[in-house]
Residue, then its C-alpha position, 0 to 999 in steps of 0.5 A: m500500500k502506498d504511504f498516504s501519511y502525507i495526506t492524512n497529516a496535511s491540513p484540510a484546506f491544503i487538500e481541498s485546494l489541491y482537489q480543485d486543481f485536480v478537478k481542473d486538470p488531473n495532470s497538474i498535480d503530483p502523481e501521488f496526490r492524483r492517485f489519492f483523488e482518483g480513489f476519492d472520486f471512485a468512492i463518491g462518484q463524479y458530479g456535474s461540471n465541477g467534477l461531480a456527477a450522478a453517483t454510480e454503484k460503488a461497493g455494492v451500494t447505489t446512492a443519489a448524491p445531492a448537489d451540495v456535497d461538501i467536498k472538504k468534509e468528504i475528503s476529510a472523511y476519506r483521510l480518516i479512513l486512510g488514517y485508520r488503515n495506515k495507523g490504526h495499529l498504533i492505537a489498537k487494543t493489542n496488549p492484554i495486560r497494560e495500556r499501549k504506549d502513545r506513538g502519536a497516531n493522530l487519529d482523533l476527529a479534530f485532527f481531520g477537521f471534525t467535531d462531535a457535531d459531524l458524527d451524525r452527518n452522512f458521508y459518501a466516503g462510507n462507500i470506500i469501506g462498503l457501508g454506503v452513504t452513512s454517518l461519520r459515527n458509523i464510519l468511525a465505529f467501523l474503523q475502530q472495530t476493524y483497525a483498532h480493536h484487538v487487531g492492528i494491521e501494518f501494511k502501508y509500505i506495501s506497493n503491490q496493489k493486489k496485496v493491499d486489496f487482499l488485506t483490506t478485503e480480509m479486514e473490512k469484509e471478512f474479519g468481522k463475520a461470526m465464527p461457526i460454533e465448530k471452530k469455537r469448539r476447536i479453539l477451546e479444545k486447543l486452548n484446553q490442551g495447551v493449558i493442561f500441558e503446562k498445569f501438569l508439568h508445573t504440578k509434576y516437575i516443580g522448578q524444572k526448566r520447561f520454558s512454558l507457554e503460559g500467557g501465550e497458550t493461544t499459540i496452540p490454536a494459532l498453529d492449528a489454524m495455520i496447518n488446517t488452513g494450509g491443508t485446504h490450500d494445497v499445503q502438504e508439508v509444514v516445517i517449523g523452526m522455533a526457540h525454547r518457549g512453548r516448544l514442549n507444548i507445541l511438540a505435545n499438542i501440535l505434533g502429537k509427541t506423547y506425554e509419556h515420551i516427554f515425561s521420560e525426558f524430564e525424568g532422565t529415563a529416556v532411552m538414549d542412542q548409545t551408538m553415538g553422540s551425547g544428545d541435547v536438552k529436551y527443549h532443543m530436539g526435533y520431531g516429525s508427524d503426520v496430522q489429519t486436518p478437520e477437512g480430512k487432509t493429511v499434512h506432514l509436520k517437521l519441527c527442526p532441532n535447534p540450539s539455544h542460539l536465538e533465531a539460528v534455526d531460521p535459515v536452516v528451516v528455509g533451506f530445508a523447505r527449499a530442498k524439499a520443494d526442489v526434490m519432492y514438489d517440483r518447486n511448487y512452493d504451495k506444497i510446503l510451508p515454512i513457519l518461524i516462531h520468534g520471540d519478541a526480543s530475539i526477532a528485534g535483536q538478532g541480525i540473522v532475522y534480517e539476513v533471512l528476510q533478505m533471502s526471501n525473494l532471491e532466486g537461489y533462496y526463495t521458498g514461496g514465503t514464510i509465516h513469521f509468528v511472534i510470541n510477544n512476551q513484551i520482555g526478553f529474559t529481564t529486559d523490558f521492550e523499551e530497552a530491547r529495541s529502537s523501533d516501534y515494534c519488534t516486527s518493524i523489520a518486516a517493512t524491509v521486504q514489504a511483509p504485512v504485520l498483523h498485531v493481535n491481542g493474545d487474549d482474543p483467541e478468535a482474533v488470533v485464529k483469524c489472523a493465522e488464517i489470513a496469514t496462511r491464505y496470504r502466503q498461499e495467494f502471493n507466496s510472500d512473507i507475512f508476520i503475526d505479532m501476538v502480544c501476550y505475556r510470560r507467566h513465569g520468569h525466563n525459566e521456571g526457576d527464575d523470579p521475574k519480580f526481581t526486575q519487573p515487580g509492577l508488570y508481574n503484579l498485573i500478570d499474577k492477577h490476570q486470567n490465562p487465555r483459556e479462562v478469558y475465552t471461556t468467560f467470553l463464551l459464557e457471557n457473550g455466546k448463544s446458548d450452544a456456545r455457553q453449553m459448549a464452554q461448560e462442557m469443555e470446562k468439565k472435560f478440562w479437569g477430567d483430562l488434567q486428571e487423566r494426565l496426572d494419572e499418566v494415561k498413555q497416548n498413542p503417537l501420531p502416525y509418521k510416513y517416511q518421505q523419499p528423502e527420509l528413506a534415503w537417510k534411513s538407507l545410510r548408516k553411522a560412520t565408524e573409525e574403520d571407515f576413515l582408514q581408507s577412502p572408497v574408490t571414486g574414479i570414473s571411467a575413461a569414456d565418462f571422463d571424455k564425455l564430461f570434459e567435452s561437455i563442459m568445454k563447449w557452449p551453444d552455437d548462438f552463445k557468444p562468451l566474453k572473449k577473455v573467458e573464451k580464451i581461458i577455456q580454450d587454454k584449459i582445452k589446450l593444456f589437456r590436449e598438449e600436456g594431458k593435464i587438468d587444472w584445479a577449476t576443471g577438476e572441480l567441475l568434472a567432479y560436479a558433472s560426474l555426480l550429475l551423471d550419477g543422478k545426484d544434484v549439486r547445489m553451490s552458493g556463496q558470494d560470486v561463486r558462479r565466476g569464482t572470487f578468484s575468477h577461476r570457476h566460470a561455471v556460468l558464462r555470460d553472453e557479451e552481446n545480450n548478457k544471457s547466462y549459460n550454465r556449463l554443466s546444464r547439457i551433459d548427455g545422460a545426466t539426470g542430476k541438476f547443477m544449481i549454482y547461485n551468487s549469494l547475498l552478502s551474508e555468511y551466517g544466513v547463507l551457510g545456515f540455509e545450505y546446512g538446512y538444504a543438505m539436511a533435507n536430502p542426502d543425495s545432493l552435494v551442497l556446498w558453500e564457498a566463502q569469498f575468503g576463508d576467514f569470512c566464515n567468522g560471521a557464520q561461527t554460530m552455524i559452525d559450532q552449533f550445527i555443522a560441528a555438533g548437530e550429529q551428536k546433539w540431534n542424531r542428524m547427519n549432514g554432508v554440507v561442504m564448506l570451501l574456505p580459501h586459505g593460504y598466506e600470500g601477503q594479503g593481510p590479516e583478513h585474507s590469509s587464514a580460514r582459521l584452521e585451528r578453530f575447526l580442528q579444535l571442534c573435531a571429535e567423534q568423527n563429526m566432520v572432515v577437515t581437508n587442505i588439498t593440493t591437487a585437482g585430482n585429489f579435490f575431485h575425489a574428495l568431492r565425489r567421496q561426499l556422496t559415495w560414503p554410506f554416511r554423511k559428514p560435513m567437509i571443511n576444505f581449506a581451498p587454494k587461491a594462488n594455487l588455482r593456477l599453479p601448474e604443480s597443482y594440476s593433475i593428469k587424466d589417469e588420476f581421475l580414473h582410478g582409486g580415491f581420495r588420498e589422505v596423505i601423499d608421500d614425496p614423489y621425488i624421493s627414490n631411496e628412503n634410506d637417504v632421508t634424514k629429515v621429513l617435513f610434513c605439512s598441509g596445503k599451500i606451504y607444500f609448493d614452497l617447500a617442494a620448490r626449494q627441495q628441487k631447486e637444491q636437489q635435496k634428496d635427504v629431505a622428504i616432504i609429505r602432504v597431509e591432505q586430510l587433517y581430520p579424521l587424522p590418517q593415523k594408519q598412513l602416517d604410521a606407515l610413513y613414520a616407519k618408512y622414514d625411521k632414520a629421519t627427524w620429523f618437523w611439522v611445517q605450517e604458514e600460520p603462527l605457532n598458536m594457530g594452524a594445525a600445530s597444537y592439534l597435531k601435538m595433542n593427537l599425534s603422540n606416537i610421532n616425535f616431531g618439532v614445529i616450524s611456523r611463524q611466531p605466535s601472533a594475536s593477528t592471523a597475518t601481517g598487513y605488509a607484503k615485505v614483512h610477509g615475504q621475510e616471514q615466509a622465507e624464514i620458514i623455508d630457510t628454517a625447514f631446510g636448516i639454513 
């Protein structure tokens, strides 16, 4: 909706003068004012030579207009209507426990030039809201009930008129309709369930953390309404992400997790999977079920596991939903609905929410819209909302993507349910994000062992005296309902106490059925890894015929496509390199890995900043036509390939995008999913995803994941932010075979590492410390034969040593430093120094290293690294490679990863090499 605040705030005299100009010549005034007056004329008709004519039928009402229409007053009435549409949310009675803060809405009659004497005067402007010609009193009452009662809708920033029309129709024509008795019963039933659950836990597990939903129990009928409405609008699957508050209640009363199962977790008697992992607390676990809606539709529900890090699950949920849409629903986004449940403090305070919103309409991250449901407790732990944000609302960020917000009073379950239904229909109609801000309260402290009166005594005095939403709704039905509603309320009240007693007696429930989907069956066909699996990598070579076909395919383009001449030369040079020298460069080796997986029927998805071209202009996976800028995916025309190659340049985000890719990989084990950082240390911005999901997700939640992180790494004199991908941090996180850490030196070995990801009978995240300068280093190229045989080599022995008995010194290293060491070794013909490459640092290839240690048993061993002594792999190896006695050669310990001066870098690098060779 266009922002008409300049009209609602302008003086009536100014507006009237402009209108007279509009009547004489519509093109003589500002287009925005012209649009306003056209809408005004649409409402009241056009009459006579002064711009007014006989009234026409508007909004279903036919009325004759007198000749003396007061244009000034009519315009003021129209401005009043626009004012309520735009700013009614600022005065709406959405807070169930205290008065709203005055935010200067300026919606009193005097602001629009009216007095009480005008209240019973009739206005044609009533046509705009479907009332026909009616009194100002009726118009005002309608506006207050529609836009300033228990729901305040915020949507003035939306520019899409169809969305505006949809929302105004919903609010002005549909919202006020009476709710059927069956739906009221459903609401009361879900409220009963929500309250029973909390009462039971509060009775049975006094003082235990449960992050109760008390005060916000209306969340349960709201989610129920979203699922049911979604089911009638083609939704087959709902994927939910949320934090702690209310999670157990939602597990029990939306996803159908049995009380018995939940209670066993409280009592510590749940049977843990002892084959791996340490598990996680009960309010972090995921769950899945199939539910039947009242209309008989089956909807598949999935609640994603998440850590305590607020909102971190958001990108995982949307990534998971996108993968399901790609794999199962042929990108029909109506079939799968992501729902994110936020807290008010976290949605305002966590930047990941903004990153996720900025993804919402991008090609690579589009999911057809997300419903954001905010359980607005008006407090964050002990922090009042006025200390938690600068914006008017915790949801003000919604305006960045023109997502409407429905602010609603949590004590009015019918209003909340109607908002949930509107939000679901809106999402299905426009495939866009929408927010519900349910204003409620938190009955207890942040957890049940915390006393909130320490910091908010006044607020909690009010809360102590306040009835819960079930009691409020029951009272409402008894006082305002018809006889059948009163009878229903009385019956449900009796049933409530009976159900509660059954829970106290621990009557067992039957869990809801759950039918595994195709990607889940693929997960079930995999197994957990063992230590033996990492003793030797599987065979991942391809046939010579497939190699030739793939190479030819990725080195050509359609006849009518004209790539940039510079790029064409780069590709021709790659062809020449192979034809004349039989070698494959790094970028070609990478693309061959992806192409071979596509030929195997697997999908490949990659995203990151500039990945289509490659930050270092090496990949060129997608070419551009120099004449019309059309794109061509080099892996899109492989004969016989059934897999899809999806590669997207991402928004400038690490946290959000890596979370999205983790979620994508979590949904489908048969896709190779990669995220590439522009420079390796940019993954710092995604550390929460790395620590909480990638490194620990399998142990905490028993969820495997094969996401690949490509982190450019290597000391080249480019300064502290462009040298190190913080290898030491990843190695510190390694344990229990949780992920794979590689630092690869050849194109062929990189090819096998990528193929290995989907060849293993399990999935592990792989963190590869990728080259930069070495992308074009001839020593990193591989011959064709390396792609045809064997698999990934965890350790590469020195190919230049002919007699191991001559070796007196072994330099073992990883990554780029190898080439510097090898250059010195060969230049000086030092056959007594062997250089060993450790291509995989975790799981540590102990078997291969032990064999080489025995082979070079007369030599002194040194670990050589570019990183300072307190970084890199030195400390990790000292801790884990206890059977090999070795020294360390590195830069001096440093607070910063690298120097910013190229000359100093050169001196340091030379010193490492000199020291390694005893100079």
